[in-house]
N, C-alpha and C positions, 0 to 999 in steps of 0.2 A: 445682507442676510437678516434685515430687520423683521420682515414678514415671517420668515421661518422661525426666528426666535420667539416672536409673539405667538405663533401657532403652538409651539411646545409649551410656552408659559400658560396659554389658555387651557390646554389639556390638563396640565398639572393642577390648575385652580379648580377646574371642573371636577377632578377626582378628589381633591382635598376638601371640597365642599361637603362631601359625604362623611368626612371624618370629624371627630370631636377633639378639641384641645390641641390644635396644631398651629404652629407659627412658621411661615415661609418667607424667606428673603431671596430676592432675585439679584443676580449680578450680571452685568453686561461685559462679556469677555472680550468684545471688540473695543470697548471704551476704557477698560481697565486692564492693567498688567496682571498676568496670571499669578505671579509671585506675590503681588500685593493682595490679590484676592485670597490666596492660600493663607497668608499671614493674618488677614482679617478673620478668616474662618477659625484659625487656631485659637484666637482670643474669644470666639463666640461658642465654641464647643458644640457644633451641630451633631445631631444624632444620625443624619444621613445627608448625602449630597446627590443631586441629579445633574448630569452634564459633565463636561462641556458637550456642545453639539458638533462643532466643526472638527474634522479629523485632525487638522494641524494642532488644535488646542488639546485634543485628547492625547495625541502623541506626546506633547510637551508635559501635560499633567501627569501622565503615567511614569515619566522619568523621576518624579518626586511625589509619589502618592501619599495621601494622608492615611497612614495605617491606623486601624482602630475605628475608622468612621466608615459606615456602610456607604457604598457609592455605586450609582448606575451611570456608566458612560454612554452617551447617546450617539456613538459611532463606533466603528470597528477600527481599533488602532493597528498600526503597522509594527508588529513586534516579531522578534525571532521566535521560531517554533517552540523553543524550550522555555519561553518566558512564562512565569507563574505570577498571576495577579494576587494581591493580598486577599486574605479571607474576607468575604463580604463585599468584594468588588466584582461587578459583572458588566459586560458590554452588551449594548442593545443597538442593533443597526437595522434600518429598513433597506437592505441591500438587494440588488438584483440577483446576486449569486445564490442567496437563500431560496429565492423563487425558482431559479433554474434547477437547483438540487431537488426541490419538492416536485417540480414537474417531471423530472426523471423518475422519481419514485412512483408518482401517480401513473405515468404512462406504462412503466414496467408492471405495476400491479394490475393493470387492465389487460395484461397479456399481449401487449403490443410488442412485436419482435424486432422490427427494423425501424430505426428512427434516423431522420436526417435533421441536423441543426444548421440553420443559416445564420451567419454572424459576420459582422464587419471585422476585418483584420486590424483590430485595435486593442488597446489594453483592456477596455471594458468588455469588448466582445470575447476576448481570450479568456478572461476570468469567468464569464458566464458559461462558455463552452466547457472549461475545465470543471466547473462545479457540476454541470449536467453529467459529463462523462464519469466523474468520480462517484456520483450517486446512482449511476445506472446499474441495474441488477447484473450480477456476474453470470446469471443464468441466461441472460439475453445476449443477442449478437452485439457486435461492436457498434457504437454510435458513429455515424458518418458526418463529420463537420464539413460544411461547404462555405468557403470564405469568399468575401468580396472586399475590394479596397476602395470602390467608388460606386455611386449609383449606376453608372454606365455598365458595371460588371454584374449587376444583379440578375439581369435576364439570362445571361450566359451561365451564371452560377446555378440558377434554377434548372435550366435546360440540361446541363451536364449532370447535376445531382439526380434528377429524375429520369435520366436515360434518354431524354428526347433528342439530344444532339447525336447520340450514338444511333438511335433509330433512324434519324434523318440521313446519316452517313450510309446506313445499310440500304435504305431505299434508293439513295443516289447510286450506289454500286449496282443494285439490281437493274435500274433503268439504263445504266451504261452497258451492262451485259446484255440486256434485252434488245438493244439496238433500236430498230424501227417499231418494235412491238410496244404498244401503249400499256404502260403500267400505272394503274390507279391505286395509290396507297396513301395511307395517312400515318404520320408519326404517332407513336404510342409511347407513353411513359412506362416506367417499370411497374410491375404488378405486385412487387414485394415490399412496398413502402407502407408501413402501418401508421406512422405518426411523423409530423413535421413540427419542429420547435423553432420559432423565430426569436433568436437571442438579440433583441434590439429594442429601440424606442418606437413611439407611435409613427414617426415619419418613415422609419425603415420598414415597419410592418405595412404601412399604407402603400409603399412602393412594391414590396415583395409579394403581397397577397394576390394581386391580379395576375402576376406571372405564374404563381403556383396554381391558381384556378385554371388558367388557360392551358397549362402544360400537363395537368393531371388528365390522363386518358379516361374517356367515358367507359372504356372497356375494362379498366382496372378497378379493383375494390377501392372504395373511397378512403382517403387518408385523412385522419383528423389533424387539424392545425392548432398548435398551442402557442401561448406567449405569456408575458408577465404583465403586471399591473400598469406598466408604462403606457400601454395602449388605451387605458381607460382614463378619460378626461371629462371635465365638466361639459365640453362641447358634444360628446357622444353618449351622454347618460341616457338619452332617449333612443339609443340604437345607432347603428352605423352600417349602412348598406355595403360600403367598400370592404369592411372587415367582417362581414357576416360569417358566422360559423366558427370564429376563433374562440377557443376556450382559454381562459387565463386565470392566474392566481390574483386574489384581491383580499385586502383587509375586510373582514366580515362587516364592519361598520359602514363600508362604502358601497356595498351591494344594494341596489334599490330595493325598497320594501323592507330592508333590514336596518336602514339608517334611522337613528333616533332623532328627535327634534333638535337637540343641541348642535349636532353637526350641520344640519340644514340651516339653522339660524346663523352659525358661524360663517358659512359660505355666503349667505345673503348679506351679512355685515361686511364681508371682505370681498368686494366685487372683483378685485384684481387677483384673487386667489384661485388656485386650481386644486385638483384632487391631491396632488403631491403635498400641498400645504395642509390639506385636511388630514392626510395621513400622519403628519407631524403632530397635529392636535391629538389624534388617537395615540401616538407614541408617548406624548407627555402624560396622558391619562394612564396608560399602561405602565409607565415607569413607576408611578405611585402605587399602582396595584401590585407590582412586583415587590416594592419596598415593604409593603404590609406583610408579605408572606415569604420574604427572601430566605429565612432560615429553613422552613419546610421545603421550599422549592429546591434549595441547594442540597439538602441532606436526605430527603425522602425520595427513594427511587420511584419513578413513574408519576410523581406529583406534577400537576399542571393546573393552570387557572385559565378561565375564558376571558379574554381581553378584547379591546376594540380592534387591535391589529391581528388577532388570531388566537389560537390556543397556545398559551405560553408555558414554557418549561425552561429549566436551566441545566446546562451540561458543560462541564469544564469552563466555568465562569462566563459562558455565553448564553444569552437569552435566545432560545429558539422559538419561532412562531409557526404554528401550523395554520396555513391560510385557507380561505374559502375558494371554491372554484365557481366561475361564472362564464356565461357565453354571450357574445355579442350577436344580436339579430338586427334586421333592418329597423325594427320598431322598439326594441327594449334591450336592457341588459338582464339576462335571465340567470337566476341562482341555480346552480347544479347541486342537488341534494346528494349527500353521501349514499 
């Protein structure tokens, strides 16, 4: 996790460079015991703490929080629903569930009525589907999850969800009934699907998208395809023909033509880094931004700040980020303006 830790560190330093009279000390939670770090901090009397980053360390730290010291945890801890964090303690996570929830709201607000979600039958896939369905507008029809357990099941999952398999069965029945009469018919997908959400990573999206394109009937109204930022990598920053047309959530700082010089420079200096690492740079930057205004963000209703990872606000000790929307085309990643 060295590169990830360095990414967060560099983002913190970039943000702190804009501040006056600030002293920062970094601790390696993989090299040092958490209890030892906490004891050291007790003697140093810090005004604020950022981290830990790894979920296991966040879970351990929250069991013995440093009450009275403002803290931004850089992951979502696994806590019982009734757990209340100390005042001034907030969680900040770059999680796929947040993106799925925002996608549901976005799709519902554009008056899309019927949505299908394709997801792997896994822990990560289930969490994303749950986040999507829970955020889906109550005024809309129910979301239809379509699950697959392997890449071999993807094609049949798409065909069944889009009604192509049922259409093929009907055509087969007609041909049997017609006997020697020649029946010329083409399978058609459902005409009532407005939006499709791919709850998965780049590899899953790259396998699913061709099946979706092939099985969407030319006679049906076009269905928009959505995904999360996992489909956006350094390799397809200049566009992606296989994924053309997919609309996805992204940190504003990573949408081309919106990206400032420091992020480009960081990626050039870290040749083995990808956009997931660049998002951690943005996260480190925004953690400092939140610390600067944490009191007003926590206590002023509707208060938000514009950060590298999105429009940031705090609700129930969680940092919420409203992200940007972009679209993949064969030649570019295109910003979708509100």
